[in-house]
PAPA-595107 format. One record per residue (C-alpha): residue number from 1; y, x, z. Coordinates in nm, 3 decimals. Layout:
BEGIN
k | y | x | z
NUM | Y | X | Z
...
This chain:
BEGIN
k | y | x | z
1 | 0.000 | 0.000 | 0.000
2 | 0.349 | 0.119 | -0.087
3 | 0.614 | 0.183 | 0.175
4 | 0.865 | -0.099 | 0.193
5 | 1.236 | -0.125 | 0.258
6 | 1.250 | -0.401 | 0.522
7 | 1.546 | -0.563 | 0.697
8 | 1.517 | -0.737 | 1.034
9 | 1.790 | -0.998 | 1.064
10 | 1.874 | -0.994 | 1.434
11 | 2.190 | -1.021 | 1.644
12 | 2.067 | -0.764 | 1.895
13 | 1.841 | -0.468 | 1.823
14 | 1.775 | -0.428 | 2.198
15 | 1.579 | -0.752 | 2.216
16 | 1.207 | -0.706 | 2.281
17 | 1.096 | -0.876 | 1.959
18 | 1.339 | -0.679 | 1.744
19 | 1.244 | -0.346 | 1.903
20 | 0.873 | -0.417 | 1.859
21 | 0.911 | -0.508 | 1.492
22 | 1.127 | -0.201 | 1.432
23 | 0.872 | 0.028 | 1.601
24 | 0.575 | -0.131 | 1.423
25 | 0.740 | -0.088 | 1.085
26 | 0.837 | 0.273 | 1.149
27 | 0.486 | 0.357 | 1.275
28 | 0.350 | 0.236 | 0.941
29 | 0.593 | 0.448 | 0.740
30 | 0.827 | 0.173 | 0.621
31 | 1.204 | 0.202 | 0.602
32 | 1.327 | -0.051 | 0.861
33 | 1.686 | -0.164 | 0.910
34 | 1.820 | -0.402 | 1.176
35 | 2.110 | -0.610 | 1.047
36 | 2.331 | -0.847 | 1.244
37 | 2.329 | -1.141 | 1.006
38 | 2.651 | -1.287 | 1.151
39 | 2.832 | -0.973 | 1.035
40 | 2.708 | -1.020 | 0.680
41 | 2.924 | -1.189 | 0.419
42 | 2.838 | -1.301 | 0.069
43 | 2.962 | -1.263 | -0.284
44 | 2.830 | -1.580 | -0.448
45 | 2.846 | -1.535 | -0.822
46 | 2.623 | -1.591 | -1.123
47 | 2.678 | -1.235 | -1.247
48 | 2.584 | -1.021 | -0.946
49 | 2.528 | -1.211 | -0.623
50 | 2.541 | -0.975 | -0.327
51 | 2.552 | -0.946 | 0.050
52 | 2.807 | -0.720 | 0.214
53 | 2.781 | -0.562 | 0.559
54 | 3.019 | -0.333 | 0.744
55 | 3.238 | -0.302 | 0.436
56 | 2.965 | -0.208 | 0.190
57 | 2.727 | -0.394 | -0.037
58 | 2.377 | -0.399 | 0.106
59 | 2.101 | -0.236 | -0.097
60 | 1.814 | -0.435 | -0.241
61 | 1.552 | -0.493 | 0.028
62 | 1.187 | -0.554 | -0.050
63 | 1.141 | -0.791 | 0.244
64 | 1.323 | -0.945 | 0.538
65 | 1.215 | -1.076 | 0.878
66 | 1.465 | -1.342 | 0.987
67 | 1.523 | -1.367 | 1.363
68 | 1.778 | -1.648 | 1.344
69 | 1.912 | -1.795 | 1.668
70 | 1.897 | -2.173 | 1.705
71 | 2.275 | -2.203 | 1.738
72 | 2.328 | -1.995 | 1.424
73 | 2.084 | -2.175 | 1.195
74 | 2.331 | -2.283 | 0.929
75 | 2.487 | -1.942 | 0.869
76 | 2.165 | -1.750 | 0.928
77 | 1.971 | -1.963 | 0.680
78 | 2.248 | -1.923 | 0.421
79 | 2.217 | -1.543 | 0.452
80 | 1.839 | -1.568 | 0.410
81 | 1.895 | -1.785 | 0.103
82 | 2.125 | -1.521 | -0.046
83 | 1.857 | -1.255 | 0.003
84 | 1.609 | -1.486 | -0.169
85 | 1.850 | -1.523 | -0.462
86 | 1.820 | -1.149 | -0.525
87 | 1.440 | -1.159 | -0.521
88 | 1.383 | -1.031 | -0.167
89 | 1.066 | -1.161 | 0.001
90 | 1.128 | -1.341 | 0.331
91 | 0.835 | -1.399 | 0.565
92 | 1.007 | -1.727 | 0.651
93 | 1.208 | -1.886 | 0.369
94 | 1.544 | -2.046 | 0.437
95 | 1.403 | -2.394 | 0.371
96 | 1.128 | -2.343 | 0.629
97 | 1.382 | -2.229 | 0.889
98 | 1.608 | -2.532 | 0.841
99 | 1.312 | -2.770 | 0.839
100 | 1.175 | -2.640 | 1.167
101 | 1.516 | -2.635 | 1.339
102 | 1.576 | -3.003 | 1.266
103 | 1.347 | -3.156 | 1.528
104 | 1.353 | -3.503 | 1.376
105 | 1.289 | -3.377 | 1.024
106 | 1.006 | -3.152 | 1.143
107 | 0.836 | -3.444 | 1.320
108 | 0.870 | -3.656 | 1.006
109 | 0.707 | -3.377 | 0.803
110 | 0.422 | -3.349 | 1.055
111 | 0.376 | -3.725 | 1.042
112 | 0.371 | -3.720 | 0.662
113 | 0.091 | -3.463 | 0.668
114 | -0.110 | -3.662 | 0.923
115 | -0.085 | -3.388 | 1.187
116 | -0.134 | -3.497 | 1.548
117 | 0.187 | -3.540 | 1.749
118 | 0.313 | -3.746 | 2.043
119 | 0.436 | -4.095 | 1.962
120 | 0.807 | -4.059 | 1.895
121 | 1.096 | -4.304 | 1.873
122 | 1.447 | -4.255 | 1.732
123 | 1.741 | -4.495 | 1.722
124 | 2.120 | -4.497 | 1.735
125 | 2.195 | -4.835 | 1.893
126 | 2.169 | -4.912 | 2.266
127 | 2.037 | -5.257 | 2.170
128 | 1.712 | -5.090 | 2.060
129 | 1.643 | -4.905 | 2.385
130 | 1.379 | -5.144 | 2.520
131 | 1.193 | -5.140 | 2.189
132 | 1.209 | -4.758 | 2.184
133 | 1.054 | -4.744 | 2.529
134 | 0.773 | -4.977 | 2.419
135 | 0.707 | -4.776 | 2.102
136 | 0.607 | -4.471 | 2.308
137 | 0.383 | -4.665 | 2.549
138 | 0.652 | -4.712 | 2.815
139 | 0.730 | -4.491 | 3.113
140 | 0.677 | -4.222 | 3.210
141 | 0.830 | -4.087 | 2.889
142 | 1.019 | -3.781 | 2.769
143 | 1.374 | -3.787 | 2.633
144 | 1.487 | -3.488 | 2.426
145 | 1.818 | -3.377 | 2.284
146 | 1.763 | -3.291 | 1.918
147 | 1.990 | -2.988 | 1.959
148 | 1.817 | -2.861 | 2.275
149 | 1.619 | -2.535 | 2.292
150 | 1.393 | -2.355 | 2.540
151 | 1.339 | -2.670 | 2.744
152 | 1.710 | -2.743 | 2.790
153 | 1.805 | -3.107 | 2.724
154 | 1.457 | -3.240 | 2.803
155 | 1.426 | -3.515 | 3.065
156 | 1.120 | -3.687 | 3.212
157 | 1.195 | -4.050 | 3.294
158 | 0.932 | -4.191 | 3.529
159 | 1.050 | -4.555 | 3.535
160 | 1.189 | -4.796 | 3.279
161 | 1.519 | -4.816 | 3.463
162 | 1.552 | -4.436 | 3.466
163 | 1.469 | -4.422 | 3.095
164 | 1.729 | -4.688 | 3.015
165 | 1.994 | -4.505 | 3.217
166 | 1.929 | -4.164 | 3.059
167 | 1.914 | -4.300 | 2.703
168 | 2.235 | -4.501 | 2.759
169 | 2.407 | -4.190 | 2.895
170 | 2.305 | -3.971 | 2.599
171 | 2.401 | -4.239 | 2.348
172 | 2.735 | -4.281 | 2.523
173 | 2.800 | -3.911 | 2.458
174 | 2.706 | -3.956 | 2.091
175 | 2.414 | -3.719 | 2.144
176 | 2.115 | -3.744 | 1.910
177 | 1.794 | -3.790 | 2.105
178 | 1.428 | -3.868 | 2.049
179 | 1.201 | -4.050 | 2.291
180 | 0.839 | -3.935 | 2.320
181 | 0.530 | -4.044 | 2.504
182 | 0.438 | -3.840 | 2.809
183 | 0.098 | -3.671 | 2.774
184 | -0.013 | -3.679 | 3.136
185 | -0.353 | -3.520 | 3.075
186 | -0.188 | -3.197 | 2.953
187 | -0.113 | -3.125 | 3.320
188 | 0.224 | -2.959 | 3.257
189 | 0.070 | -2.701 | 3.022
190 | 0.099 | -2.631 | 2.652
191 | -0.059 | -2.387 | 2.409
192 | 0.156 | -2.149 | 2.204
193 | -0.028 | -2.052 | 1.887
194 | 0.122 | -1.761 | 1.695
195 | 0.062 | -1.802 | 1.322
196 | 0.094 | -1.516 | 1.073
197 | 0.011 | -1.600 | 0.714
198 | -0.248 | -1.873 | 0.744
199 | -0.415 | -1.750 | 1.062
200 | -0.359 | -1.796 | 1.434
201 | -0.346 | -1.433 | 1.546
202 | -0.287 | -1.500 | 1.917
203 | -0.261 | -1.790 | 2.159
204 | -0.147 | -1.833 | 2.516
205 | -0.142 | -2.114 | 2.767
206 | 0.192 | -2.176 | 2.933
207 | 0.178 | -2.355 | 3.266
208 | 0.476 | -2.523 | 3.431
209 | 0.565 | -2.455 | 3.791
210 | 0.454 | -2.717 | 4.047
211 | 0.682 | -3.020 | 4.022
212 | 0.802 | -2.918 | 3.674
213 | 0.669 | -3.060 | 3.346
214 | 0.839 | -2.813 | 3.108
215 | 0.612 | -2.516 | 3.048
216 | 0.870 | -2.295 | 2.871
217 | 0.878 | -1.940 | 3.006
218 | 1.259 | -1.974 | 3.017
219 | 1.206 | -2.258 | 3.266
220 | 0.990 | -2.050 | 3.498
221 | 0.651 | -2.123 | 3.347
222 | 0.367 | -1.870 | 3.354
223 | 0.153 | -1.754 | 3.062
224 | -0.201 | -1.632 | 3.009
225 | -0.426 | -1.572 | 2.710
226 | -0.637 | -1.871 | 2.615
227 | -0.923 | -1.941 | 2.377
228 | -0.839 | -2.227 | 2.146
229 | -1.069 | -2.472 | 1.970
230 | -1.124 | -2.494 | 1.597
231 | -0.924 | -2.819 | 1.589
232 | -0.632 | -2.650 | 1.768
233 | -0.646 | -2.356 | 1.530
234 | -0.648 | -2.579 | 1.223
235 | -0.368 | -2.797 | 1.361
236 | -0.146 | -2.494 | 1.427
237 | -0.201 | -2.352 | 1.079
238 | -0.135 | -2.688 | 0.912
239 | 0.180 | -2.742 | 1.119
240 | 0.324 | -2.405 | 1.013
241 | 0.223 | -2.473 | 0.653
242 | 0.394 | -2.814 | 0.657
243 | 0.724 | -2.638 | 0.736
244 | 0.669 | -2.368 | 0.475
245 | 0.654 | -2.093 | 0.739
246 | 0.436 | -1.780 | 0.726
247 | 0.533 | -1.671 | 1.079
248 | 0.558 | -1.940 | 1.344
249 | 0.503 | -2.027 | 1.705
250 | 0.332 | -2.366 | 1.717
251 | 0.336 | -2.544 | 2.053
252 | 0.045 | -2.780 | 2.117
253 | -0.048 | -3.021 | 2.394
254 | -0.411 | -3.091 | 2.476
255 | -0.462 | -3.468 | 2.482
256 | -0.749 | -3.718 | 2.492
257 | -0.703 | -3.772 | 2.118
258 | -0.696 | -3.403 | 2.027
259 | -0.422 | -3.140 | 1.984
260 | -0.068 | -3.273 | 1.949
261 | 0.213 | -3.062 | 1.802
262 | 0.529 | -3.050 | 2.013
263 | 0.733 | -2.801 | 1.811
264 | 0.715 | -2.543 | 1.534
265 | 0.933 | -2.239 | 1.602
266 | 1.047 | -2.024 | 1.308
267 | 1.167 | -1.734 | 1.527
268 | 0.900 | -1.715 | 1.798
269 | 0.947 | -1.451 | 2.065
270 | 0.689 | -1.172 | 2.089
271 | 0.726 | -1.061 | 2.449
272 | 0.541 | -1.336 | 2.636
273 | 0.250 | -1.363 | 2.397
274 | 0.206 | -0.988 | 2.335
275 | 0.207 | -0.914 | 2.707
276 | -0.028 | -1.199 | 2.797
277 | -0.278 | -1.133 | 2.516
278 | -0.245 | -0.757 | 2.458
279 | -0.236 | -0.819 | 2.082
280 | -0.007 | -0.613 | 1.857
281 | 0.154 | -0.912 | 1.688
282 | 0.450 | -0.708 | 1.559
283 | 0.205 | -0.485 | 1.375
284 | 0.026 | -0.785 | 1.225
285 | 0.359 | -0.919 | 1.096
286 | 0.443 | -0.587 | 0.930
287 | 0.092 | -0.564 | 0.783
288 | 0.130 | -0.913 | 0.636
289 | 0.459 | -0.815 | 0.473
290 | 0.296 | -0.504 | 0.330
291 | 0.035 | -0.722 | 0.159
292 | 0.274 | -0.985 | 0.026
293 | 0.602 | -0.809 | -0.058
294 | 0.655 | -0.606 | -0.374
295 | 0.851 | -0.280 | -0.353
296 | 1.166 | -0.353 | -0.554
297 | 1.441 | -0.202 | -0.340
298 | 1.588 | 0.137 | -0.280
299 | 1.617 | 0.320 | 0.051
300 | 1.873 | 0.185 | 0.296
301 | 2.176 | 0.381 | 0.415
302 | 2.210 | 0.164 | 0.724
303 | 2.065 | 0.215 | 1.069
304 | 2.175 | -0.118 | 1.221
């Protein structure tokens, strides 16, 4: 395999995931550059479309690994799209990133593909609140801000009155929310499946603290390696595929009716899952790029 000229699009090269990808690429002899995508700007033209950075035009990269923050999706995805315009291979295309970041759209795509997911309701009028609650089998139920990340903006309503109050409050603030059934049998745990290509390369179980139902590590949850079933593996791969992603963190709940997809993350963190499983996921990502990307670029002059 030829050495590649790869760019990691990341706001901070000191982040664990960015450092691991950088090290894995360098260990394999590739030319790796970390670029703050918010500092990039574009020349959009039919003659010679280009991306500029720190006052200079960027060279042609063979491949990119987008690490786009949730709050920077619009601009980050537009930068990825500009790289794609020049023929650069992105492990996650811009369309896949925007699909996965729109929680409602991603659930609609999962539904269209027949992939297991919690019953979900969405409405804009307070007059529909009681019907929404009934659609998801009544309380207890989960209310989520569509713009929330890492467990922020997620509320468990244990009674109908509590659900009505929370939904009314969010709607009064013009916040977009979804209402989902509460999967009690999951016991406050979910499964993070890390997909590279069309394989689950690692999986971990995240367990919420006592009294907490959100298992996110950012909310104090713990993580350990877990063996997943064939159905869970197939569900995770199909969920990533439905978004058009080749690198994804797919979060599943174990339910009485099989695995249910909670979320598909296009910029999954490496720290928790690498440390809990001992698997070199960064290396597997670089190896996948080496198989799929064609060397078309020239060596980079930038070091980040």
